[in-house]
N, C-alpha and C positions, 0 to 999 in steps of 0.2 A: 706456783709458777716461779721459774728460776730468774726472774727479772730483777736486776740490781743496777745501781749506777755504774758499777765496775764493768758489768757485761755490756751495758749500753755503750760505754765509752770504747770498749774493745771492738764492738761492731762498727762504730763510727771510724775508728782508726784503721780498720782492716777492710773497709768496704770495697776497695779496689784490688785487694790481694788475690792471688791464686788460691782458691779454696782447697784444692787437693794438697798443695804444699802446707797450707795452714793446718789441715787435719794431721798430716804426717809430723808436724812440729808441735803437736798438742802438749807434749811433755814440757815444753818451755813455758806453759801457762797453767801452772798447777791450780790456780784459784778460779779458772774459767772453764765452764763446760763448753769446750771447743765445738763438739758436734752440734750442740744447740745453737751456738753463735754462727756457725757456718750455714746452718739451715736458715737462720734469720738473714744472713747476708745474701744468700741465693734468692730468698723470697723478696727481699728489698730490690734486688736487681730486676726482678720481674715486674715490679710495679713502678719503676722509675719513670717511665714515659706515660703509662696509662693512669697512674694515680699520683701526680706530682704533689698534691696537697698532703697526702699521707707520707710520701717519701721524704718530704721536707721536715717531718716531725720525728726527731730521733727517739722519742720516748714511746712510740707506738710499737706494739709487739705483733709481728706477723704470725698468722696461723699456720704457716708452713709453705713449702714450695708449690704444692698442687693447689691449695686454696688461693694462693697469690696468682697462679696462672689462670684460674677459673673465675676470679672475681670480676665484677664489672669495671669498666673504665670510668674515670671521673665524669666526662661529659654525659655518658649514658645514665649514670646514677643520678646526676643532677637533673637530667631531663625527667626521670621518673618522679622526682620530688616536685619539680616546678610545674609539670604539665599533667602527668597521670594522677597525681594525688592532690591537685590544687584545691579540691573541695572537701577533702577528708580531714577528720579530727583525730582519728584513731587508726592504728595499724597493728597487724600481727604478721611477722615474718616467720613462716613455718619451717624454713630451711636456712637458718642464719648464716652458716659458713663463716667467712672472715668478717662479715658484718658491714661490708662496704655499702651495698644497696640499703640495708637497714638504716645505717647512720644518715645517709643523705635523705632517704625518704621520711625518716622520723623527725627531721628538723622542722620546727614550726607546728608540730602536732601537739595535742594535749597529752596523749598516752600512746605508747608503742611497746610491743612485746617482741622480744628476740627469742626464738626457739632453736635450740641446737642440741643434737644428741652426743656430740663429742666433748668431753669435759675440758680438754685443753683449748678448744675454740671458745667455749663459754668463758673460761678464765681470761683468755686474751681479749675477748669482746668486752668483758666487764672492765678490765683495765683501760682499754682503748677509749671506750665511751666516756669514762671519767676524765681522761686526759683531754679528749676533744671538747667535751662539754665545759670543762673548766676554762677553756680558751674562748668560749662564746658566752659571754655573760647574759646575752639576751635569749639564750636557748633554755627554755623552761620545760621542755618535754619530759614527762615522767616515763622512765624506761624500766621495764621489767625484763629480767633474763630468766628463761625457763630452760633447764637442762633435762633432756629426755627425748624419746622418739615422738615426733609430732603426731603421728597417727594414734598414739596411745595416750596422749594428753588431752584434756578437755579443749574443745574449740571455743575460743572466746567470741563474744559478740562485738565486732568492730566494724568500722567503715570499710576497710580494705584488708584483705588477706593476700599475702604475696608468697609465691613458691618459686624456688629455683632448684628443681629436682636434680639429683645426682645423675650424670650422664655417662657413667662408666660402669661396665659390667664387672663381675668378680675377677675376671682375668685381666682387667685394665683396659680393655678395648672400648672405644667410644660407642655411644648409643644415640641414635637419632629419632627413633620412634617414640612418641610422647608417652604411650602407655607402657613402654618398657623401662622408663625412668623410675627412680626411687625418691620419694613416694610416687605411686601411680595416681596422678591427678584425675585421670579419666574415671577410675573406680571410686575416687574419693570426692568428686566434684559436687555431688548432690548435698552431702553433709556440709561441705565448706560454704556453698552458696546459701545455705539456710542460716548462716551466721554473719553474713556481710552484705554490703551493698555493691562491692566490686571485688572480683577475684582476678588477680594478675598472675600469670604463669610465664616464666622465662624458659625457653627451650633452645636447643642447639640451632645455630644459624644454618645448619645443613638440613634441618627438618623440612618436610614438605608442608607448605602452608595449607593447601586445600585439604590434604589428608588430616592434618592436625585439627583444623576447624571442624571437619566432619565428626571427630571424636569428642568434641567439646560442646556443651550446651550454652545457648544464648550468648554467643560471641558478638560483642558490639564493635570491638576495635582490634586491629592487628598492627603492631608496631615493628618495623624493621630498622634496627639501629646499626649504623656503620661508623667507623672512625677512619678518616683519611683513606677512603676507598676500600676498606676491608670490612665486610659484613661481620658483625660481632654478636648480635642478639636478635632473637624473635620473641616478641611478647604478645600474649593473647589476653585480652580483657573481657571478662564475662560479667553479666548481671544476673541477679536471681530470676528475673522474668524478662522475656523479650519485650521490646517496645519499638514503636514506629516501624514495624516490619523487620526488625533486626533478627538475624539468625544465621543459619548455615549458608544461605545464599545471598545475604545482604548485610554487609558490615563495612566499616570504614577501614581503609588501609593507609597507614602513615609511614612514609619512607623518609628517613633522615640520615644524613651523613655529616659528621662533625669534623670540620677542618679548622685550622688555626684561626683563620681570619673570618670565616663565616660558616653557617650551616646550610647545606643543601637540603631543601624540604620539598616534598611533593605528596599531596593527599588526594585520595580519590575513593569513591564508593564502589565497592565490589558488588556486582549484581550477577545473578545466575546467567551463565552462558554469554557473558559479555567479555570479561577479561580472560576466561579460560578457553574460549572457543577460537582464539586467534583473530587475525585481521581478515574480515570477510569481504570488504568492499574494495574493488579495484581502484577506486578514486583515491584511496589512501596510499597507493604505491606510485612512486615516481617513474617517469619515463626517461628522465635525464637528471643528472646531478645539478643542484643549484650552486650557489657561491659558498655555502657553509655546510659543515658536516658535524653531526652530533652523536655522541655516545652516551646513552642514559647512565645515570649513577647506578652503582652496584646494588643499592637497596631497591631501586625500581626494577632492575633486571631480576632480582630475587622475587619480587612481587608479580612479575609478568604484567606490569601496568602499561602496556604498549598502546592499547586502545585509549586509555585515559590520557596519555601523552598526545595522541593525535587529536583528541577532543579539546585539549587545553592549549595547544600551541599550533601555529600555522606552519606545520612541518609535514613532510611526507616520508614514508618508510621506503628503504631501498628494495626490500623484498619481504615476503611473508615470514621467512625464517631468519632474516638477517639481523634485525633489531638495531640497525644504524638508521639515522634520520638525516634529512637534508632540507635546506630552505634557500630561497633566493635572497631574502632579507635577513639580517643578523637578529637572532633572538638571544640576547646576552643573559637572560634569566632562565634559560633552559636548564633543567635540573640534571646536570651531568657535565661532561667535558665538551667544550666548544672549539671548533677548528675552522680556519679559513681554507678552502680548497685551492690548491695551486695548480693541479692538473690531474686529469684522468688518464691512466696508462693502460695499455693493452696487457692482458695476461695471456702469455703463450710461452712455450719453451724457448723460442728464438729470442723473444724480448727479454727473458730473464738473464740470458747470457751477457747482454749489454747493459743491464740495469745498474750494475755496480759502478760503471764509469759515470753515470748520471747521479746516482745516490749512493755514495760510499758508506754513509752512516745514517741510521734511522731507527726510530722506535716503531716496531712492527706489531700489529694486532690484526686478527682475522675473525670473521664470523660467517658461517655458511659458505665456506670457501674450500676449494679442492685441496689446499695444502694447509697444514698446521703452521703456526707462526715460525717455529724453529726450523721447520723444513724449508719454508720460503726463504728465510734468512740464509740457510746453508746453500741452497741452490743459486741464490742471487749473489752470495758472497758479500753481504752487507753487514758492516759492524753495528753493534748495538749502541743506542744512545744518540745524543745530539739534539738538534732543534727540529729535525724533520720527522714527521709522523707518516707512516705508510700503512694504509689499511687495505686488507684484502677483503672484498665484499662481493655480493651478488646483486646485480641490477635485474629487476624482474623482466625487462625487455631486452637486455643485452647478454646477461650471464656474468661470469666472474670478471671482475675488474680490479685494478689497483688504484687507490686514491692517495695522492701525495698532498699532505696538508701541513700547516703550521698552527700551533696552538694559540688561541686567544686567551690571554691571561685575565681571569676573572676572580683571582684571589683564592684559588684552591691550593693550599699548601699544607 
């Protein structure tokens, strides 16, 4: 590996430079592998916000721009370690990559195996784990690095096996179907489950949860992890044998969104024909808006956990397909964005023409509404931003309406 004190300092000195110009002026730095340094700079820029702990350590070697883009965020990696692996003593990561998940999950374990087929990633991981472990005197985890194709290496007997399959095809396009990823965990799962107590698979946040669960055996938990309102990861946890009725139609769903000041959490049990069948009872639908308006967190939207929200909170839904909620009394711990309703406005062509004079600027969002948000903004002539929130929604008894709100600050930053 080309890592030296000189190149480390070069990267630090030029971290904010224009990398194209840096490449064109490579002749000015005869002792520096400038293309390698530029790749490191670009990779570091990609982890600045999602991996601040790694970004702050100048002696860490990035695996490249694409691994830096695809690696987990620090909150998500810490969550796996603190919650998903809390009872484990040993781990094998079958798709090590840049090693972010592996590093956080391995902390506090007795033994952990990192497996990766690309030699340069193995070299970077070996270097990085030594650097990181040297700074944590209490970290005594015994780490083994295996270089090679995980499907051709022996499967070790450990408490947890973790996979983050490659989600790009040969032409570089993204893949969302779990069985199309590499390695194919669906085809491999029986062998893996025979060697562990828990199998965790990370897939694209765009993957269909129900379809993925149908392809996997003995799913006990599904985790939907978001960061600041952006869905980042789907994780499926499997056990070697089903227990307590767990399986394709009965598993726990964990929705988490990591914000700076707090984490939005919502957990519910998925049961056959409960969450997937939609809202069946008319008593769950409101006939009139209350004083407060709620937009579920993106993780809950991904999970389609709307019936679970209705069971857990004293709210009503605006319409079957709207997925906005309302209540008369404030529910500050609702898992999502919370608003106070200022007024309900008529939705009609004539009213749109005068709307700008009343609301010159607003944040606009719509669900199950005749117009897209951008089209509504264009027709009404409303500028984006400001303190006003304007929702286009459908009331089951009225039809399309506009709801003017202001946000209640509950620490979501």
